C-alpha positions as CSV (number, residue, x, y, z in Angstrom):
1,M,0.0,0.2,0.1
2,I,1.2,3.5,-1.0
3,T,0.8,6.0,1.7
4,N,3.4,9.0,0.7
5,A,5.0,10.8,-1.8
6,V,8.4,8.5,-1.2
7,E,7.0,5.7,-1.5
8,L,4.9,6.4,-4.9
9,Q,8.2,7.6,-6.2
10,Q,10.3,4.3,-5.6
11,A,7.0,2.3,-7.1
12,L,7.5,4.1,-10.3
13,Q,11.1,4.1,-10.7
14,A,10.9,0.3,-9.6
15,R,8.6,-0.7,-12.8
16,G,10.6,1.7,-15.4
17,L,7.8,4.8,-15.9
18,L,10.6,7.4,-13.7
19,D,14.1,7.9,-14.1
20,S,15.8,6.4,-11.6
21,A,17.9,10.0,-11.3
22,T,14.6,11.8,-10.8
23,T,14.0,13.0,-7.3
24,A,10.6,14.1,-6.3
25,P,10.5,17.5,-4.9
26,A,10.2,17.6,-0.9
27,P,7.0,18.0,0.3
28,R,5.8,21.2,2.5
29,A,6.4,20.5,6.0
30,D,2.6,20.7,7.6
31,A,2.5,20.5,11.4
32,A,-1.2,19.6,11.2
33,H,-0.7,17.0,8.9
34,D,2.0,14.7,10.7
35,R,0.4,15.6,13.8
36,P,-0.9,11.6,15.2
37,L,-4.6,11.2,15.3
38,A,-4.2,11.2,19.5
39,I,-2.4,14.9,19.7
40,G,-5.3,16.1,17.4
41,L,-7.9,14.7,19.2
42,L,-5.9,15.7,22.5
43,L,-5.6,19.2,21.1
44,G,-9.5,18.8,20.2
45,V,-10.9,18.4,23.6
46,S,-8.4,21.0,25.4
47,G,-9.9,23.3,23.0
48,W,-13.3,22.7,24.5
49,V,-11.4,23.6,27.9
50,A,-10.3,27.2,27.0
51,G,-13.6,27.8,24.9
52,V,-16.1,26.9,28.3
53,F,-13.3,29.4,30.1
54,V,-13.4,31.8,27.5
55,L,-17.0,31.4,27.4
56,I,-17.1,32.1,31.2
57,F,-14.6,35.4,30.5
58,V,-17.0,36.8,27.5
59,A,-20.1,36.6,30.1
60,M,-18.3,38.0,33.2
61,L,-16.8,40.8,31.2
62,F,-20.1,41.4,28.9
63,H,-22.9,40.7,29.9
64,P,-25.2,38.8,27.0
65,D,-28.1,38.2,28.7
66,G,-30.2,38.3,25.6
67,P,-30.4,36.6,22.8
68,A,-29.4,39.4,20.2
69,A,-26.9,40.4,22.5
70,A,-25.5,36.9,22.9
71,A,-25.6,36.8,18.7
72,L,-23.6,39.4,18.7
73,S,-21.0,38.5,21.1
74,G,-20.9,34.5,19.4
75,G,-20.2,36.3,15.9
76,V,-17.3,38.3,16.7
77,L,-16.0,35.5,18.6
78,L,-16.5,33.5,15.6
79,A,-14.8,35.8,13.0
80,A,-11.9,36.3,15.3
81,A,-11.4,32.7,15.3
82,W,-11.6,32.1,11.6
83,G,-9.3,35.2,10.9
84,L,-6.7,33.8,13.1
85,Y,-7.4,30.2,11.3
86,R,-7.0,32.4,8.0
87,V,-3.3,34.0,9.2
88,D,-2.0,30.6,10.4
89,G,-2.7,28.2,7.9
90,D,-3.8,25.3,8.9
91,G,-2.6,24.8,12.2
92,H,1.1,25.2,12.1
93,Q,1.3,27.1,15.1
94,V,-0.4,25.5,17.8
95,F,-0.7,27.9,20.2
96,V,-2.5,30.1,17.2
97,A,-5.0,26.9,16.5
98,Q,-6.2,26.3,20.3
99,L,-6.5,30.1,20.2
100,A,-9.0,30.4,16.9
101,L,-10.4,26.9,18.7
102,A,-11.2,28.2,22.2
103,L,-12.9,31.4,20.5
104,S,-14.7,29.4,18.1
105,I,-16.4,26.8,21.2
106,A,-17.2,30.4,22.8
107,G,-18.7,31.3,19.7
108,Q,-20.6,28.1,19.3
109,C,-21.8,28.0,22.5
110,L,-23.5,31.6,22.7
111,M,-24.9,31.5,19.1
112,V,-26.5,28.0,20.3
113,Y,-28.3,30.2,22.9
114,A,-29.3,33.1,20.6
115,M,-30.8,30.7,18.3
116,S,-32.5,28.8,20.6
117,A,-33.6,30.9,23.5
118,H,-37.1,30.1,23.3
119,A,-37.2,26.9,22.1
120,H,-38.1,23.6,24.9
121,G,-37.4,21.0,24.8
122,I,-33.6,19.3,23.5
123,A,-34.4,18.4,19.8
124,P,-35.0,22.0,18.7
125,I,-31.6,23.4,20.6
126,A,-30.3,20.4,18.6
127,S,-31.5,21.4,15.2
128,A,-30.3,24.8,15.9
129,A,-26.5,23.4,16.7
130,L,-27.2,21.6,13.5
131,G,-27.3,24.1,11.2
132,L,-24.5,26.4,12.8
133,Q,-22.1,23.1,12.9
134,V,-22.9,22.4,8.9
135,V,-22.3,25.8,8.6
136,L,-18.8,26.1,10.3
137,A,-17.4,22.5,8.8
138,L,-17.8,24.4,5.0
139,L,-16.3,27.7,6.6
140,M,-13.7,27.4,8.8
141,P,-10.1,26.8,6.8
142,N,-8.8,24.4,9.7
143,R,-8.9,20.6,9.2
144,L,-9.2,20.0,13.2
145,H,-11.8,22.3,13.2
146,R,-13.8,20.8,10.4
147,T,-13.7,17.2,11.8
148,L,-15.1,18.4,15.2
149,S,-17.7,20.4,13.3
150,T,-18.3,17.7,11.3
151,L,-18.1,14.9,14.2
152,F,-20.6,17.7,16.4
153,A,-23.3,17.8,13.2
154,A,-23.7,14.4,13.4
155,I,-24.4,14.4,17.2
156,A,-26.8,17.2,16.9
157,W,-28.2,15.3,14.3
158,A,-28.9,12.2,16.2
159,L,-29.8,14.2,19.1
160,T,-32.9,16.1,16.7
161,L,-34.5,12.3,15.4
162,R,-33.7,10.9,19.3
163,F,-36.3,12.9,21.3
164,G,-37.9,14.6,18.0
165,L,-39.2,10.8,17.4
166,F,-39.6,9.6,20.8
167,G,-40.4,12.1,23.3
168,E,-38.2,14.2,25.7
169,P,-35.6,12.5,28.5
170,E,-37.2,12.3,31.7
171,F,-36.2,15.4,33.6
172,W,-37.2,17.4,30.9
173,R,-40.6,15.8,29.8
174,A,-43.7,15.4,31.8
175,R,-44.0,12.7,34.8
176,D,-47.3,10.8,33.3
177,V,-45.7,11.2,29.8
178,V,-44.5,7.5,29.0
179,P,-42.3,7.3,25.6
180,S,-42.8,4.1,24.0
181,A,-41.2,2.5,20.5
182,S,-42.0,-0.8,18.9
183,P,-39.3,-2.9,17.3
184,G,-40.2,-1.4,14.1
185,S,-40.4,2.2,14.7
186,A,-37.2,1.8,16.9
187,L,-35.5,0.2,13.9
188,V,-37.0,2.7,11.4
189,G,-35.9,5.7,14.2
190,W,-32.2,4.5,13.4
191,L,-32.1,4.1,10.2
192,L,-33.1,7.3,9.7
193,A,-30.5,9.3,11.9
194,W,-27.5,6.9,10.7
195,L,-28.2,6.0,6.9
196,P,-27.7,9.6,5.5
197,V,-24.6,9.7,7.3
198,G,-23.2,6.3,6.3
199,A,-24.5,7.3,2.8
200,A,-22.5,11.1,2.9
201,L,-19.6,8.9,4.0
202,A,-19.5,6.0,1.3
203,L,-20.0,9.2,-1.3
204,L,-17.0,10.4,-0.4
205,I,-14.9,7.3,0.0
206,R,-16.3,6.2,-3.9
207,S,-15.5,10.1,-5.5
208,E,-12.0,10.3,-3.5
209,A,-9.9,10.3,-6.5
210,R,-12.4,13.1,-8.5
211,W,-12.7,15.7,-5.5
212,M,-8.5,15.0,-4.3
213,A,-8.1,16.0,-8.2
214,R,-10.2,18.8,-8.4
215,G,-8.0,20.2,-5.0
216,W,-10.9,19.5,-2.5
217,Q,-9.1,17.6,0.1
218,P,-8.7,20.3,2.7
219,V,-12.3,20.5,2.9
220,L,-13.6,16.9,2.1
221,R,-10.9,15.1,3.9
222,P,-11.4,16.7,7.9
223,I,-15.4,16.2,6.9
224,A,-14.9,12.4,6.1
225,T,-13.0,11.7,9.4
226,G,-15.3,13.7,11.2
227,L,-18.1,11.5,9.5
228,M,-16.4,8.3,10.5
229,V,-16.1,9.2,14.3
230,G,-19.4,10.3,14.4
231,L,-20.8,7.0,13.2
232,A,-18.8,5.1,15.4
233,F,-19.0,7.2,18.7
234,A,-21.8,9.5,18.2
235,T,-24.0,6.9,18.1
236,L,-24.0,7.3,21.9
237,A,-25.9,10.6,21.6
238,S,-29.3,7.9,20.0
239,Q,-29.2,6.0,22.6
240,P,-31.5,5.6,25.7
241,F,-29.5,6.2,28.2
242,E,-33.0,6.0,30.8
243,S,-31.9,2.0,30.2
244,F,-29.0,2.0,32.5
245,R,-31.3,2.9,35.6
246,W,-31.3,-0.3,38.1
247,F,-34.0,1.7,40.7
248,G,-37.2,2.9,40.3
249,G,-39.3,3.4,37.1
250,A,-39.3,0.3,35.7
251,E,-42.8,0.7,34.0
252,H,-40.9,3.8,32.3
253,D,-38.5,1.4,30.4
254,V,-37.4,2.3,27.3
255,G,-38.7,-0.9,25.4
256,A,-36.8,-1.6,21.9
257,L,-35.1,1.4,21.8
258,A,-32.4,-0.5,23.6
259,L,-31.8,-2.7,20.3
260,W,-30.2,0.5,19.7
261,P,-26.6,0.1,20.8
262,L,-26.6,-3.2,18.8
263,L,-27.4,-1.4,15.8
264,S,-24.7,1.5,16.7
265,A,-22.0,-1.2,17.3
266,A,-22.7,-2.3,13.5
267,G,-22.5,1.3,12.6
268,A,-19.3,1.7,14.1
269,L,-18.2,-1.7,12.5
270,A,-19.2,0.2,8.9
271,A,-16.8,3.3,10.4
272,G,-13.8,1.0,10.8
273,A,-14.6,-0.2,7.1
274,A,-14.7,3.1,6.1
275,A,-11.6,4.0,7.8
276,F,-9.7,1.0,6.0
277,A,-10.5,2.2,2.6
278,L,-9.4,5.6,3.7
279,R,-6.1,4.3,5.0
280,Q,-5.8,5.5,8.7
281,R,-5.4,2.9,10.7
282,G,-5.9,5.1,14.1
283,L,-9.3,5.5,13.3
284,M,-9.8,1.9,12.7
285,G,-8.8,1.0,16.0
286,L,-10.9,4.0,17.7
287,C,-13.8,2.2,15.3
288,T,-13.0,-1.3,17.1
289,V,-12.9,0.5,21.0
290,A,-16.5,2.0,19.6
291,A,-17.9,-1.4,18.8
292,L,-17.3,-2.8,21.8
293,L,-18.6,-0.1,23.9
294,H,-22.0,0.0,22.1
295,V,-21.6,-4.4,22.7
296,S,-21.1,-3.4,26.1
297,H,-24.0,-0.9,26.2
298,F,-26.4,-3.3,24.9
299,Y,-25.6,-6.5,27.5
300,Y,-26.1,-4.1,30.4
301,A,-29.4,-2.4,28.9
302,L,-32.7,-3.3,30.3
303,G,-35.8,-3.5,27.9
304,T,-35.1,-7.0,26.4
305,S,-34.2,-10.3,27.4
306,L,-31.3,-12.8,28.2
307,M,-31.9,-15.3,25.6
308,L,-32.7,-12.3,22.9
309,K,-29.6,-10.8,23.7
310,S,-27.5,-13.7,23.6
311,L,-29.2,-15.1,20.4
312,L,-28.1,-11.2,18.8
313,M,-25.0,-11.1,19.8
314,L,-24.2,-14.6,18.4
315,A,-25.7,-13.5,15.4
316,V,-22.9,-10.6,15.4
317,G,-20.4,-12.6,16.3
318,A,-20.9,-14.6,13.6
319,A,-21.4,-11.3,10.8
320,L,-18.0,-10.2,12.3
321,L,-15.9,-13.1,11.3
322,L,-18.0,-13.3,7.7
323,A,-16.4,-9.1,7.4
324,A,-13.1,-10.4,8.7
325,R,-12.8,-12.9,6.1
326,A,-14.3,-10.7,3.0
327,M,-11.8,-8.4,4.3
328,T,-8.7,-10.8,4.5
329,L,-9.5,-12.4,0.6
330,K,-10.1,-8.6,-0.3
331,D,-6.9,-7.4,0.9
332,A,-4.8,-10.5,-0.1
333,A,-6.5,-10.0,-4.1
């Protein structure tokens, strides 16, 4: 498998397609591209922590006590973040990139508050965050920011569908309102939430050569990474964590929604296959961890009998063995 320009040059020289005296130009050093995935994720988390402190600082200094003031403050912070990213290029200076990310996080929180100040429930708040994240994923000139925005857009989309279709969580809704879902509606709800994400990821993989030839890699590559991480981990946002209750309220069980963790394990495996197709080994490991988390969640979730859980997990194990065999044969070919 060819992963860099040097290996490509050696392969062409070995086949006689390139003169042995020809040397490829040295690639431009790019700290953001050479950064390991774990370091990039750590920088993203630290940016969120810094963004919370920036948000507290802005709230104490300017007192944005209304939607209009919050929108103005958020717009200024997002514009400042965009300007820093534009000057920095694509994360060459870690301090500048992290400062821009912190400003962006604070601005996003203020903008979501302004957009959903009069909303009642998680679903409308999540839909407002979804629109904002889609815009930022396209406009912010930074790979890490585009990846995080795509991930948060996937989470917002999952929350919008989850609480829009099956009701708000217990701490938000009236106590006498009990959400219920049949196996068919639970399956349809999960597919509505995650089939569009999987379809978008498959389209990006299928057309990779085309958009790379057109120079769209700085935009679409981090978006594809965000979709893979979202399909692997953001499925947790759409799952019924009420199923972990071990005391009281047994009549409020989520029922068929307890099957969603098992479906999400399949989504994480699909994300792992996408990471394999895009040659991102670090993401393959993360997707494997996500699949194990989903299976564990399914095993300990209430609302499904242990016999049914065992049969379903046996079926999943058989499917995993078949998928591994198919991927091995494809790689050998």
